[in-house]
C-alpha positions, -999 to +999 in steps of 0.1 A: -188-210+536-186-191+568-154-178+584-133-182+553-105-162+569-094-196+584-092-213+550-057-223+542-038-241+515-016-273+517+011-274+491+043-293+487+077-276+483+112-288+479+112-293+517+077-309+517+066-280+538+032-265+542+028-231+528-003-209+529-001-196+493-030-196+469-056-210+494-061-241+473-059-275+490-040-303+473-044-336+492-047-362+465-019-385+453+004-374+480+039-388+484+047-403+519+064-371+529+035-350+518+011-373+535+031-369+567+028-331+563-010-334+558-014-357+588+006-334+612-014-304+599-047-322+604-038-334+639-027-299+650-058-282+636-081-307+653-068-300+688-088-273+704-063-247+716-085-218+724-079-201+757-113-208+772-118-244+764-087-257+747-054-272+758-021-261+742-002-286+764-020-314+745-010-299+712+027-295+724+027-331+735+013-343+702+040-325+683+067-338+707+054-374+701+058-369+664+094-357+668+104-385+692+089-411+669+111-397+642+142-403+662+147-370+682+163-376+716+143-368+747+168-341+757+162-323+724+124-322+727+109-303+756+072-298+765+071-271+791+039-264+810+038-233+832+001-238+841-027-264+836-037-268+799-008-245+789+021-258+770+051-247+750+072-269+728+109-264+722+128-288+698+163-287+685+180-303+654+217-303+660+240-288+633+277-286+630+279-256+653+298-236+628+273-208+632+249-198+660+214-213+661+184-200+643+150-199+661+117-207+643+086-195+662+050-204+658+020-202+682-002-231+692-032-212+705-061-199+683-089-174+688-124-187+699-146-204+673-183-206+680-198-236+662-229-216+653-208-192+633-194-219+611-209-240+584-183-268+592-169-280+625-141-255+632-120-282+650-121-306+621-099-301+591-124-300+562-113-300+526-140-285+504-140-268+470-102-268+469-098-252+503-090-264+538-113-250+566-106-251+603-098-228+631-060-221+630-057-236+595-038-205+585-031-187+618-009-203+628-010-240+627+001-243+591+034-227+602+038-250+632+030-280+611+056-269+585+083-266+611+076-300+626+073-317+592+106-302+581+124-312+613+113-347+608+125-349+572+158-333+582+163-360+608+152-388+585+176-377+557+205-371+581+207-334+572+232-316+593+230-278+588+259-255+598+238-243+628+213-258+652+177-253+642+154-246+671+116-247+669+096-230+696+058-234+695+043-211+721+010-207+739-011-176+744+000-155+715-036-147+706-042-131+740-009-112+738+006-135+763-009-113+790-005-140+817+032-144+808+029-181+801+041-182+765+072-166+750+077-144+780+078-174+803+103-192+779+125-161+779+124-158+817+128-195+825+144-213+796+163-188+776+191-213+772+168-236+752+158-209+727+189-186+726+197-180+689+215-156+666+181-146+651+145-157+650+119-160+623+083-156+634+048-154+619+045-123+597+051-118+560+036-143+536+042-157+501+019-142+474+009-161+443-004-149+409-015-172+382-001-202+402+034-187+406+049-171+437+056-135+429+069-121+462+079-131+497+071-105+524+095-100+553+081-084+584+106-062+602+085-051+631+050-055+646+022-030+653+017-026+690-016-041+702-034-021+730-069-027+741-089+001+758-120-003+779-148+023+774-173+027+803-204+049+805-221+050+838-255+063+846-278+065+877-303+042+858-339+039+866-370+021+854-376+016+817-411+029+820-396+064+826-369+068+800-343+095+803-324+112+775-290+104+791-290+067+784-257+050+790-261+027+759-270+056+737-240+076+749-216+047+743-232+040+709-228+077+698-191+076+708-185+044+688-202+058+657-178+087+659-149+063+663-161+044+632-159+076+611-124+086+625-092+078+607-057+082+623-034+102+601-012+086+574+020+073+590+046+056+568+080+044+580+111+031+561+096-004+560+062+005+547+076+030+522+099+003+508+071-023+507+047-001+488+073+012+464+084-023+455+050-039+455+032-013+433+042-033+401+021-063+412-012-043+414-036-029+389-027+003+370-050+024+392-037+010+425-001+013+413-007+050+404-023+056+438+006+041+456+031+063+437+010+093+445+009+084+482+047+081+482+052+114+465+060+147+482+024+158+476+001+128+480-033+131+462-061+129+488-083+107+466-054+083+459-048+079+497-086+075+502-088+047+476-058+029+492-073+034+527-105+017+515-086-015+511-084-030+546-051-047+543-035-015+529-052+007+555-037-014+583-002-007+569-008+030+564-018+041+599-026+032+635-061+017+637-086+014+665-118-007+663-146-017+686-145-055+692-167-062+722-199-047+737-217-051+770-245-030+785-275-031+809-286-056+835-323-061+830-348-057+801-370-034+822-343-012+837-323+017+824-287+008+819-264+019+847-233+007+828-225+003+791-190-009+781-170-016+750-135-028+742-116-010+715-085-028+701-058-006+687-029-016+666-003+012+669+024+020+644+058+014+659+071+046+674+038+062+682+033+065+720+002+046+733-005+076+755-010+098+725-033+073+709-054+072+741-055+110+742-068+110+706-095+085+714-107+106+743-112+135+720-128+115+693-152+098+717-163+130+734-200+139+727-212+171+713-213+187+747-177+177+753-186+150+778-160+122+777-164+085+779-145+067+807-115+051+791-089+028+806-061+007+793-025+011+782 
């Protein structure tokens, strides 16, 4: 099965919510509430909400229709469209007003999904071998479906919490809201609709071992995403007369150097606490490595073993990785321009300018010649 990173689970809880836990799909013999959860999840996954070809407004309208059919008043369900095919949903369940509202945030958009890369249709919710497959099945439509399902059940049961519950489903999170049409637009234009005492967003997950939940992660902050553009320019020429200073080769050499580079270990209060409290859930070797890493004199081999685990490595340091390549203009011409995009996820508190300066040094060739780098 290709692209299993978008496999998700559908489980029932006391709130009939959807939770991405073990990755196993349970869709047989469902109660009416569970069936509703499944149907909302399926509907949301099967709406293409990619930036290039999709429509987040359509997804927002679909969820709004679900809420209104369940009895939510028009004034409590808002589909806000700042641009064609772009939509944000804000819905409110009224409480007693004893406490200030809580805001629950999920995003509607998903990253691109090429059909050729998938063994199933990425925009059909497919249940296979105990798993659900589909673009956004875990990131982040399971969360959005959970919120909508829960609101509907609260309304049907007449539940009145001591505070308003606000759900905001935003567009463009996957492109960092760089056009300002998602959460930034809501904050700038409809702050009154989403103003709350605190918000819960996508982040920490629930981890399961032997069918039982063993921990719930809480994310206190977010690594800062910054994408840098690398450009190598060259006078070019005809491919029949090759030159040693080939733009593609120069770029490739720099990227190879980047692939071998590791930013230094950088723990903060949150990551230290997480590793310290989570060590007990891992193997004896991993737990020992974690304790060594947290000590005053970390063992280099222990840190190396932890760094070899991608999810740990991402929590230990700033990371930068090449994600896109482009070069040349004709098969029989020497390339005049070769470009790459490098996406960095920066530990909170590290200046982006320092990361950029580090990249410039890492990408310089043996002669000290630098690649052109832009971005902030």
